[in-house]
Structures are given as C-alpha cells and as structure tokens.
C-alpha positions as CSV (number, residue, x, y, z in Angstrom):
1,X,-26.4,-50.8,72.2
2,X,-27.4,-47.7,70.2
3,X,-26.7,-45.2,73.0
4,X,-23.8,-43.1,74.0
5,X,-20.5,-44.8,73.2
6,X,-21.4,-47.2,70.4
7,X,-23.7,-47.0,67.5
8,X,-23.4,-50.2,65.6
9,X,-26.2,-50.7,63.0
10,X,-25.5,-54.3,62.0
11,X,-28.5,-56.5,63.0
12,X,-27.2,-59.9,64.0
13,X,-30.6,-61.5,64.5
14,X,-32.0,-63.9,62.0
15,X,-34.0,-62.4,59.1
16,X,-36.3,-64.6,57.0
17,X,-36.8,-63.6,53.4
18,X,-40.2,-63.8,51.9
19,X,-40.9,-66.2,49.1
20,X,-37.3,-67.0,48.2
21,X,-36.8,-63.6,46.6
22,X,-33.3,-63.0,45.3
23,X,-31.2,-60.6,47.3
24,X,-28.9,-58.5,45.2
25,X,-25.4,-57.8,46.7
26,X,-24.7,-54.3,47.8
27,X,-21.4,-52.9,48.9
28,X,-20.7,-52.9,52.6
29,X,-20.1,-49.4,54.0
30,X,-18.5,-48.5,57.3
31,X,-18.2,-45.2,59.1
32,X,-15.2,-45.0,61.4
33,X,-15.2,-42.1,63.9
34,X,-11.5,-41.7,64.8
35,X,-12.3,-38.5,66.8
36,X,-14.8,-40.2,69.2
37,X,-12.7,-42.4,71.6
38,X,-15.1,-44.6,73.5
39,X,-13.3,-46.1,76.5
40,X,-10.7,-48.9,76.8
41,X,-11.0,-52.4,75.3
42,X,-9.9,-54.5,78.3
43,X,-7.1,-56.9,77.4
44,X,-8.9,-59.5,79.5
45,X,-11.5,-59.9,76.8
46,X,-8.7,-62.0,75.1
47,X,-8.5,-64.5,77.9
48,X,-8.2,-68.3,77.7
49,X,-9.5,-71.3,79.6
50,X,-7.7,-74.5,80.8
51,X,-9.9,-77.1,82.3
52,X,-9.1,-80.6,83.6
53,X,-10.9,-82.0,80.6
54,X,-9.5,-84.5,78.0
55,X,-6.0,-83.6,77.0
56,X,-6.0,-79.9,78.0
57,X,-3.9,-80.3,81.1
58,X,-2.5,-83.8,81.2
59,X,-0.9,-84.6,77.8
60,X,-1.5,-81.0,76.8
61,X,0.0,-78.3,78.8
62,X,1.5,-80.7,81.3
63,X,3.8,-83.6,80.3
64,X,5.7,-84.0,83.5
65,X,9.3,-83.0,84.3
66,X,10.7,-86.4,83.2
67,X,9.2,-86.1,79.7
68,X,11.5,-86.1,76.7
69,X,9.5,-83.2,75.3
70,X,11.3,-79.9,76.3
71,X,9.5,-78.5,79.4
72,X,9.8,-76.3,82.4
73,X,8.6,-78.0,85.6
74,X,6.6,-80.3,83.4
75,X,4.9,-77.7,81.3
76,X,5.7,-77.8,77.5
77,X,8.1,-75.0,76.5
78,X,6.6,-74.8,73.0
79,X,3.1,-74.1,74.4
80,X,4.5,-71.5,76.7
81,X,6.3,-69.7,73.8
82,X,3.2,-69.8,71.6
83,X,0.8,-68.4,74.3
84,X,3.3,-65.7,75.2
85,X,3.2,-64.6,71.6
86,X,-0.6,-64.0,72.0
87,X,0.0,-61.7,75.0
88,X,-2.4,-64.0,76.9
89,X,-3.9,-61.7,79.6
90,X,-5.6,-64.3,81.9
91,X,-6.0,-68.0,82.1
92,X,-9.1,-69.7,83.8
93,X,-8.6,-72.9,85.8
94,X,-9.4,-75.6,86.9
95,X,-12.9,-75.5,85.2
96,X,-15.5,-75.4,84.0
97,X,-17.7,-78.2,85.4
98,X,-14.6,-79.8,86.9
99,X,-14.2,-76.8,89.2
100,X,-17.2,-77.8,91.4
101,X,-15.7,-81.3,91.8
102,X,-12.2,-80.2,92.5
103,X,-10.7,-80.0,96.0
104,X,-7.6,-77.9,95.9
105,X,-5.9,-79.4,98.9
106,X,-5.6,-82.7,96.9
107,X,-3.3,-80.9,94.5
108,X,-0.7,-79.4,96.8
109,X,2.3,-80.9,98.7
110,X,4.7,-83.7,97.5
111,X,3.4,-85.1,94.3
112,X,3.9,-88.7,95.4
113,X,1.7,-88.1,98.4
114,X,-1.3,-86.6,96.5
115,X,-4.4,-88.7,96.3
116,X,-5.7,-89.7,92.9
117,X,-9.2,-88.7,91.7
118,X,-11.6,-89.9,89.1
119,X,-12.7,-87.1,86.7
120,X,-16.4,-88.1,86.7
121,X,-17.3,-85.1,84.7
122,X,-15.1,-85.6,81.7
123,X,-14.3,-89.1,80.4
124,X,-14.2,-91.0,83.7
125,X,-10.4,-91.0,83.7
126,X,-8.2,-91.2,86.8
127,X,-6.0,-88.2,87.5
128,X,-3.0,-88.3,89.9
129,X,-3.3,-84.6,90.9
130,X,0.3,-84.0,89.8
131,X,-0.8,-80.7,88.3
132,X,-2.2,-78.5,91.1
133,X,-2.3,-75.0,92.5
134,X,1.5,-74.4,92.6
135,X,1.9,-75.9,89.1
136,X,-0.8,-73.8,87.6
137,X,0.1,-70.5,89.3
138,X,3.8,-71.0,88.5
139,X,2.8,-71.7,84.9
140,X,0.9,-68.5,84.8
141,X,4.1,-66.7,85.9
142,X,6.0,-68.4,83.0
143,X,3.3,-67.1,80.7
144,X,3.3,-63.6,82.1
145,X,-0.5,-63.9,82.6
146,X,-2.9,-63.4,85.4
147,X,-4.7,-66.5,86.9
148,X,-8.4,-66.7,87.0
149,X,-9.3,-69.4,89.6
150,X,-12.8,-71.0,89.6
151,X,-13.8,-71.9,93.2
152,X,-15.9,-74.9,94.2
153,X,-19.3,-73.9,95.4
154,X,-20.9,-77.2,94.3
155,X,-19.3,-80.0,96.3
156,X,-17.0,-77.8,98.3
157,X,-17.5,-75.7,101.4
158,X,-17.2,-72.1,102.4
159,X,-14.2,-72.9,104.5
160,X,-12.5,-74.7,101.7
161,X,-12.7,-71.7,99.3
162,X,-11.8,-69.3,102.0
163,X,-8.7,-71.4,102.8
164,X,-7.8,-71.4,99.1
165,X,-7.9,-67.6,98.9
166,X,-5.7,-67.4,102.0
167,X,-3.3,-70.0,100.8
168,X,-2.8,-68.2,97.5
169,X,-2.9,-64.6,98.6
170,X,-2.0,-64.1,102.3
171,X,1.5,-62.9,103.0
172,X,1.4,-62.8,106.8
173,X,1.4,-65.7,109.2
174,X,-1.7,-68.0,109.1
175,X,-2.4,-71.7,108.9
176,X,-2.8,-71.6,105.1
177,X,0.1,-69.3,104.4
178,X,2.3,-71.5,106.6
179,X,1.1,-74.5,104.6
180,X,2.0,-72.7,101.4
181,X,5.5,-72.0,102.7
182,X,5.9,-75.6,103.8
183,X,5.0,-76.6,100.2
184,X,7.8,-74.5,98.8
185,X,6.2,-71.1,97.9
186,X,7.4,-68.3,100.2
187,X,5.6,-65.4,98.6
188,X,1.9,-65.3,97.8
189,X,0.8,-65.3,94.1
190,X,-1.7,-62.5,94.7
191,X,-4.5,-63.8,92.4
192,X,-7.1,-61.2,91.6
193,X,-9.7,-63.0,89.6
194,X,-12.0,-65.5,91.3
195,X,-15.0,-67.4,90.1
196,X,-17.6,-68.1,92.8
197,X,-18.7,-71.4,91.3
198,X,-19.4,-72.3,87.7
199,X,-22.7,-73.0,85.9
200,X,-24.6,-73.2,89.2
201,X,-27.7,-73.6,87.1
202,X,-26.4,-77.0,85.8
203,X,-23.2,-79.0,86.5
204,X,-22.3,-76.7,89.4
205,X,-25.3,-77.8,91.5
206,X,-28.5,-77.5,89.5
207,X,-29.5,-74.5,91.6
208,X,-32.2,-72.0,91.1
209,X,-31.0,-68.4,90.7
210,X,-32.8,-67.5,94.0
211,X,-30.9,-70.2,95.8
212,X,-27.6,-69.3,94.2
213,X,-27.9,-65.7,95.3
214,X,-27.8,-66.8,98.9
215,X,-24.9,-69.2,98.2
216,X,-22.9,-66.5,96.4
217,X,-23.4,-64.0,99.3
218,X,-22.3,-66.6,101.8
219,X,-19.2,-67.7,99.9
220,X,-18.2,-64.2,98.8
221,X,-18.4,-63.0,102.4
222,X,-15.6,-65.3,103.5
223,X,-13.4,-64.8,100.4
224,X,-11.3,-62.2,102.3
225,X,-8.5,-60.1,100.8
226,X,-7.8,-56.9,99.1
227,X,-8.5,-56.2,95.4
228,X,-10.3,-59.5,94.7
229,X,-12.4,-59.5,91.5
230,X,-15.3,-61.9,92.3
231,X,-17.3,-63.3,89.4
232,X,-20.7,-64.7,90.0
233,X,-21.9,-67.8,88.1
234,X,-24.0,-66.2,85.5
235,X,-26.6,-67.2,82.9
236,X,-26.7,-69.9,80.3
237,X,-27.2,-68.1,77.0
238,X,-30.6,-66.3,77.2
239,X,-31.6,-67.0,80.8
240,X,-32.4,-63.3,81.5
241,X,-34.2,-64.2,84.7
242,X,-31.0,-65.5,86.1
243,X,-29.2,-62.2,85.4
244,X,-32.1,-60.2,86.8
245,X,-32.2,-62.3,90.0
246,X,-28.5,-61.9,90.6
247,X,-28.4,-58.2,89.9
248,X,-31.4,-57.7,92.2
249,X,-30.2,-60.0,95.0
250,X,-26.5,-59.4,95.3
251,X,-25.2,-56.0,96.5
252,X,-22.9,-54.4,94.0
253,X,-20.2,-54.1,96.6
254,X,-20.0,-57.9,96.8
255,X,-19.8,-58.7,93.1
256,X,-17.4,-57.4,90.4
257,X,-18.5,-59.6,87.5
258,X,-21.3,-61.8,86.3
259,X,-20.6,-64.6,83.9
260,X,-22.3,-65.6,80.7
261,X,-21.8,-68.8,78.7
262,X,-22.6,-69.2,75.0
263,X,-21.3,-71.7,72.4
264,X,-21.6,-71.8,68.7
265,X,-22.9,-74.9,66.7
266,X,-25.5,-75.8,64.1
267,X,-27.7,-77.1,66.9
268,X,-27.1,-78.4,70.4
269,X,-28.7,-81.8,69.5
270,X,-26.8,-82.1,66.2
271,X,-23.5,-80.3,66.5
272,X,-22.1,-81.9,63.3
273,X,-18.5,-82.6,62.4
274,X,-15.7,-80.2,62.9
275,X,-14.5,-80.8,59.3
276,X,-16.5,-81.8,56.2
277,X,-19.5,-79.9,57.3
278,X,-22.2,-78.6,54.9
279,X,-23.0,-75.0,54.1
280,X,-26.2,-75.3,56.1
281,X,-24.1,-76.4,59.1
282,X,-21.7,-73.5,58.5
283,X,-24.6,-71.0,58.2
284,X,-26.4,-72.2,61.3
285,X,-23.1,-72.1,63.3
286,X,-22.5,-68.5,62.3
287,X,-26.1,-67.7,63.2
288,X,-25.4,-68.9,66.8
289,X,-22.1,-67.1,66.9
290,X,-23.5,-63.8,65.8
291,X,-26.3,-64.2,68.4
292,X,-23.6,-63.2,71.0
293,X,-24.4,-59.5,70.1
294,X,-28.1,-59.9,71.0
295,X,-27.3,-61.7,74.2
296,X,-24.8,-59.0,75.4
297,X,-27.3,-56.3,74.5
298,X,-30.2,-57.9,76.5
299,X,-28.1,-59.0,79.5
300,X,-26.5,-55.5,79.6
301,X,-30.0,-53.9,79.6
302,X,-30.9,-55.8,82.7
303,X,-27.6,-55.0,84.3
304,X,-28.0,-51.3,83.5
305,X,-31.2,-51.2,85.5
306,X,-29.3,-52.0,88.7
307,X,-25.9,-50.8,87.8
308,X,-26.1,-47.8,85.5
309,X,-22.5,-46.9,86.2
310,X,-21.4,-50.2,84.9
311,X,-19.4,-51.2,87.9
312,X,-20.1,-54.9,87.4
313,X,-18.5,-56.4,84.3
314,X,-20.1,-58.9,82.0
315,X,-17.7,-61.9,82.0
316,X,-18.1,-64.2,79.0
317,X,-15.8,-66.8,80.4
318,X,-16.9,-69.6,78.1
319,X,-17.4,-69.1,74.4
320,X,-16.4,-70.7,71.1
321,X,-17.3,-73.5,68.7
322,X,-18.6,-76.9,69.9
323,X,-18.8,-79.7,67.4
324,X,-18.6,-83.5,67.4
325,X,-15.4,-85.1,68.7
326,X,-12.9,-86.5,66.2
327,X,-13.6,-90.1,65.2
328,X,-12.0,-92.7,67.6
329,X,-11.4,-90.2,70.4
330,X,-13.0,-90.3,73.9
331,X,-16.4,-88.5,73.6
332,X,-15.8,-87.0,77.0
333,X,-12.5,-85.4,75.9
334,X,-14.2,-82.9,73.5
335,X,-11.2,-83.0,71.1
336,X,-12.1,-81.4,67.7
337,X,-10.3,-80.0,64.7
338,X,-10.2,-76.3,64.1
339,X,-11.0,-74.8,60.7
340,X,-11.6,-71.5,59.0
341,X,-15.2,-71.8,60.3
342,X,-13.6,-71.5,63.8
343,X,-11.6,-68.5,62.6
344,X,-14.9,-66.8,61.5
345,X,-16.4,-67.5,64.9
346,X,-13.4,-66.0,66.7
347,X,-13.1,-62.9,64.5
348,X,-16.8,-62.0,64.6
349,X,-17.1,-62.7,68.3
350,X,-14.1,-60.6,69.2
351,X,-15.5,-57.8,67.2
352,X,-18.7,-58.0,69.2
353,X,-16.7,-58.0,72.5
354,X,-14.7,-55.0,71.4
355,X,-17.8,-53.0,70.4
356,X,-19.4,-53.8,73.8
357,X,-16.3,-53.3,75.9
358,X,-18.1,-50.7,78.1
359,X,-19.8,-53.7,79.7
360,X,-17.8,-56.8,78.6
361,X,-14.6,-56.8,80.7
362,X,-13.4,-60.4,80.6
363,X,-13.9,-63.3,78.2
364,X,-12.3,-66.7,77.9
365,X,-12.2,-68.8,74.8
366,X,-13.0,-72.5,75.4
367,X,-10.4,-74.0,75.5
368,X,-6.7,-73.4,75.2
369,X,-5.2,-76.8,74.3
370,X,-6.8,-79.9,72.7
371,X,-10.4,-79.1,73.8
372,X,-13.2,-77.5,71.8
373,X,-12.1,-74.4,69.9
374,X,-8.5,-74.8,70.9
375,X,-5.7,-72.4,69.8
376,X,-3.2,-75.3,70.1
377,X,-3.4,-79.0,69.3
378,X,-0.7,-81.5,70.3
379,X,0.2,-85.1,69.5
380,X,3.0,-86.5,71.5
381,X,6.0,-84.2,70.7
382,X,4.2,-82.4,67.8
383,X,2.3,-79.1,68.2
384,X,0.3,-77.0,65.8
385,X,-1.3,-73.6,65.9
386,X,-4.9,-73.5,64.8
387,X,-6.6,-70.9,62.6
388,X,-8.2,-69.6,65.8
389,X,-4.7,-69.1,67.2
390,X,-3.8,-66.8,64.3
391,X,-7.0,-64.8,64.8
392,X,-6.1,-64.2,68.5
393,X,-2.6,-63.2,67.5
394,X,-3.8,-60.8,64.8
395,X,-6.3,-59.2,67.1
396,X,-4.0,-58.7,70.1
397,X,-3.4,-55.1,68.8
398,X,-6.8,-54.3,70.4
399,X,-5.7,-55.3,73.9
400,X,-6.0,-52.2,76.2
401,X,-6.5,-50.0,73.2
402,X,-9.1,-47.2,72.9
403,X,-12.3,-48.3,71.2
404,X,-13.2,-46.2,68.1
405,X,-16.9,-46.4,67.2
406,X,-18.0,-47.8,63.9
407,X,-21.3,-47.9,62.0
408,X,-21.7,-50.8,59.6
409,X,-24.2,-51.2,56.8
410,X,-23.4,-54.7,55.8
411,X,-24.1,-56.7,52.7
412,X,-26.1,-60.0,53.4
413,X,-24.8,-63.5,53.5
414,X,-27.9,-65.4,52.1
415,X,-28.6,-69.1,52.5
416,X,-32.0,-70.3,51.3
417,X,-34.6,-67.9,52.7
418,X,-32.4,-66.7,55.5
419,X,-29.7,-64.0,55.8
420,X,-27.1,-62.8,58.1
421,X,-24.9,-59.7,58.0
422,X,-21.8,-60.8,56.0
423,X,-19.4,-58.2,57.5
424,X,-18.4,-57.3,61.1
425,X,-15.9,-54.6,62.1
426,X,-14.2,-53.2,65.2
427,X,-11.6,-50.5,65.5
428,X,-9.2,-49.1,68.1
429,X,-6.3,-46.8,68.6
430,X,-3.3,-48.0,70.7
431,X,-1.0,-46.0,73.0
432,X,1.4,-45.4,70.1
433,X,-1.3,-43.6,68.2
434,X,-1.8,-46.4,65.6
435,X,-5.3,-47.2,64.5
436,X,-6.3,-50.9,63.9
437,X,-9.4,-52.1,62.1
438,X,-10.4,-55.8,62.2
439,X,-12.8,-56.8,59.4
440,X,-14.5,-60.2,59.0
441,X,-16.4,-61.5,56.0
442,X,-18.3,-64.7,57.0
443,X,-19.9,-65.0,53.5
444,X,-19.0,-68.5,52.3
445,X,-19.6,-67.8,48.7
446,X,-18.8,-64.2,47.8
447,X,-16.1,-61.6,48.2
448,X,-17.1,-58.4,49.9
449,X,-16.2,-55.0,48.7
450,X,-16.0,-52.7,51.8
451,X,-15.7,-48.9,51.8
452,X,-14.7,-47.3,55.1
453,X,-15.4,-43.6,55.5
454,X,-13.0,-42.1,58.1
455,X,-13.8,-39.0,60.0
456,X,-11.9,-37.1,62.6
457,X,-8.3,-38.0,61.6
458,X,-6.2,-38.2,58.5
459,X,-4.0,-41.2,57.7
460,X,-1.1,-41.5,55.3
461,X,-0.6,-45.2,55.1
462,X,-2.3,-48.6,55.6
463,X,-0.8,-52.0,56.0
464,X,-2.4,-55.3,57.0
465,X,-2.5,-59.1,57.3
466,X,-5.2,-61.5,56.1
467,X,-6.3,-64.9,57.2
468,X,-8.0,-66.8,54.3
469,X,-8.1,-70.2,52.7
470,X,-9.3,-72.1,49.6
471,X,-12.1,-74.0,51.5
472,X,-14.0,-73.1,54.7
473,X,-13.1,-76.3,56.4
474,X,-9.4,-75.9,55.6
475,X,-7.3,-76.5,58.7
476,X,-3.8,-77.3,60.0
477,X,-2.6,-80.8,60.6
478,X,0.5,-82.2,62.2
479,X,1.7,-83.1,58.7
480,X,0.9,-79.6,57.4
481,X,1.0,-77.3,60.4
482,X,1.2,-74.1,58.4
483,X,-1.4,-74.9,55.8
484,X,-3.6,-72.0,57.2
485,X,-1.7,-69.0,58.4
486,X,-1.8,-65.2,58.0
487,X,-0.3,-63.4,54.9
488,X,0.4,-59.9,54.0
489,X,-2.7,-58.1,52.7
490,X,-2.3,-55.9,49.7
491,X,-5.9,-55.3,48.9
492,X,-6.4,-52.0,50.8
493,X,-6.4,-48.6,49.2
494,X,-6.5,-45.3,51.2
495,X,-7.5,-42.1,49.4
496,X,-9.2,-38.9,50.4
497,X,-10.5,-40.1,53.8
498,X,-11.8,-43.4,52.4
499,X,-10.4,-46.8,52.8
500,X,-11.4,-49.5,50.3
501,X,-10.8,-53.2,50.7
502,X,-12.0,-56.4,49.1
503,X,-12.2,-59.5,51.3
504,X,-12.4,-63.0,49.9
505,X,-15.1,-65.4,51.2
506,X,-14.7,-66.5,54.8
507,X,-11.7,-64.4,55.5
508,X,-10.6,-61.7,57.9
509,X,-8.1,-58.9,57.9
510,X,-6.5,-56.6,60.5
511,X,-5.4,-53.3,59.2
512,X,-3.0,-50.8,60.7
513,X,-3.2,-47.1,59.8
514,X,-0.7,-44.4,60.5
C-alpha cells in the first residue's frame, strides 16, 4: 500500500482511545500529486450485479414484453436509460449463489417450452426461465455494457460450462453455435468475463481451497476461446489462506482474476434496519466498510508474492451494505431501503478501489435493482434512483482515468472510545485533461474543513457537485423520488496551489479542476 504508485496515509483500521479522552478536531489535510500519474483506474471497478434473487430480475429488470410498463423485449426502458447514464461498464449474472444452481440450457429456446425451476437459494419461489441467456446478453447490448457470466461449478458439469462458452462465443459451425442460431442469434455475443463458480467456500459447494484449486483447473481447461478473462472464486472477507492456496496452486496463465467478497453492516448476526438506525449502527457499518482497504492490502500482499507483475486482477465482485429486509417483505428477497449511509459506503469504498487500482481491476456493487444496496428500486410502474445511484453517477468521471496519488491526514470521526478517519479522497485525470477529486466525510456529527495542497500542476478553476441531506437515514421514496439528489457545490476555494473545501456531515463531493 505504501510502495511505488500510491502512498495513502489514512489508517482505516479501528483505533481504541484510552480512558474516554476527548479528541480535539483538527483540519484534514490532503496532498495531491498531479505530476505523478499512477496507472489507469479500470472502468470495470464501477460494475454492477444482477442475480436471480427477489425482485432483481423478475419484477425488476424484466417485466415481460406484454407488460403495460414501457419495455424493450420485456426489459424496462426506464431502467435501461438510468443505467446507461451511469456508463455501466459490466453486469454480472446470473449470480451469486444462484449461479451454482442455474443450468443455462433451461433458459434458451422458445419461452413456452422452457422448464420452470424453484429458486431454492432465494425465497423458494418458482421461476419460469423466461429470462435466460439471450435475454440477458441482448439486455447488455441495450445497456452498452459488457456481460460478466458466472458459471456453475457447484451443481453443474465441466461439459455444461464448456458448452455455454461455445454457445455464447463460437462463430464457426459447432453443435452449440448451431443451437444458438436455431434459437435466433446468428452472431456470437463474444463474452469476455467469466466467473468459474461463485463462493466455492460456501453456497457454491462448501469446498476447501485445496479442492477448489483442482476443480478450477479442470473447468478452466475446457473453457476454450480467445481473450477470455477467467475469474476464480475467491476469498470470503479475510480468508487469506484461500487466496494463498489459489495463487500457489493455479498457474498464472490459467487465471486472470481472483474474487473477493466483503459486505458492510453493524454485525453479521445483527444487521439492523436499513432506516431508523442508531449512530452506533452507523459507526459500526462504516467500520466494516472502511475495512475494505485493509482487506485489499493484505490480499494484494499475498498475490504479489506469486504475481509481482500484477497480471492477476483482484475482482471484488460482491460488495455493499447488507441490512434487515423491509417489514412485510420476503426475507429471502433481501429488499432494503437505501439511505445516505449507503451513499457513504459507496463513496468511501470507491475511493479505496480507485487508490488500489493497480491490483483491483473489477468490482460489482450488490445489487443493481431491488436487492441489497440497489441503485434502483421499483414498485409496479414506479421507479426511483437511490442515493447510491447518485454516487455512482458522480464518480463515473474516474472510469478509465489516470490515478493521481493522494496523501491524506484525516480528522477523526469519534464514537465513544473508538475512532475512524472521517475523510477519504481519490483523484484522477481524464483524457480531456480534467482533474477530478472525490471527497467523502463520513462524520455523522461534524463538518470537515479540508485543505488540499496541489503539486505538479496549476489550475485556474474548480466546480463541483455535492450529495448531502439533513439526516443520515434520509432516502428517496416513490412519493418523493428526488428527496436526496446531487446539488451544485459552491464551497470550494482555489488559491495559490491550495484548494479549500468544507463538507457537511455525512456528505460527499466530486470536484472538477481545469
């Protein structure tokens, strides 16, 4: 973390204060090195996730082509427009845990001839398979995004996954490409990103890492095709032995990425409500969110031992807030509201990803519509954009931009005898030469005065947008869909190589400098 490209001095681990001693606020200072470009922030860090879970696919993305809700081939037009505005770079499907129970051939061919299935993983509901491979990949085409397909290595077979790759990608004549043509798709979709199983340590088969290494090598061998980016099922949070075992046991020429899953909550056993939470629940949630930095640093250190040239990407393909479901909803549907707390999770996490973009190459927020930390919620014909949506939209300026290193000496957010760094920052320069700085203040009680010392380039102007609210659990509803939304930020002053800003509690700003 402290070597070469990035020197980021914020400590995101928990610090316990002795004896309840008062901590006096100090100004947060930031050093921005505009003359030290540090590689590209992959746009794929800003990816999304759509699982057959609750109302994400059915009654979310997909309403069917006979619905009165405006749609294209059954997919809601308003969702397509909203996601296109995010420049969504990739979309992961069909899971999640569902992926290792999904058999892709059930979801191709005439819809009225497809077998129904019971989604035993999520809610025990029956699905008719009306949304399958063609539907998803054609939806990705509408979105202008790349598909990220998660293969079934749990209940599936090597042949089944090999056939799926051929069905989706092979242009010549073969049994699977012939079947694709018969089902109405002449040209292949050429899908690059493939997950070789999901959470093999848990819902994907309860495997040991040693056993999964052999399974990965076997499945990956028969996933044949050019330019495939194969992602191994990686660690759950801090299972560093899993990462070590995979890096040691899988040849680098067989693996392009290794996954990592980490969610944010007060505690796994007591996740608490999505709205109406206490300050303790807010603080504990932010503690788990900021832990992402520590996890990336430690998993990266292991990967560096076996892959010093950083060929293999760290793929954080599940992250976000996970709280109790809304009252009266199916507990297996994971439907939750989305507040300014979620916006803080998103802003701080994306800053962490940006600053570790030398190793983090793909990430997927869980999930896109109506599930967990969703960017979009729907109710019949209504749709709203969550605070998290607005963060993703504001941060899209970092996609494929050049990382600019920052050093942050942050004021503390203090709760009881514990403290966290209040401020996180990342910065980049885009292809047009514009510099963007994203700054988050997670402090729930105090504004933060931030001074940014800029070296290596002179700027003449600064503009920006801010996302803030009166209360940390403020959120958008179908009655008030624009209650939380970005506004023009006028609190930035640029003078003599220094940029000064003041951020309200639990707010974030994205600045543009010319």
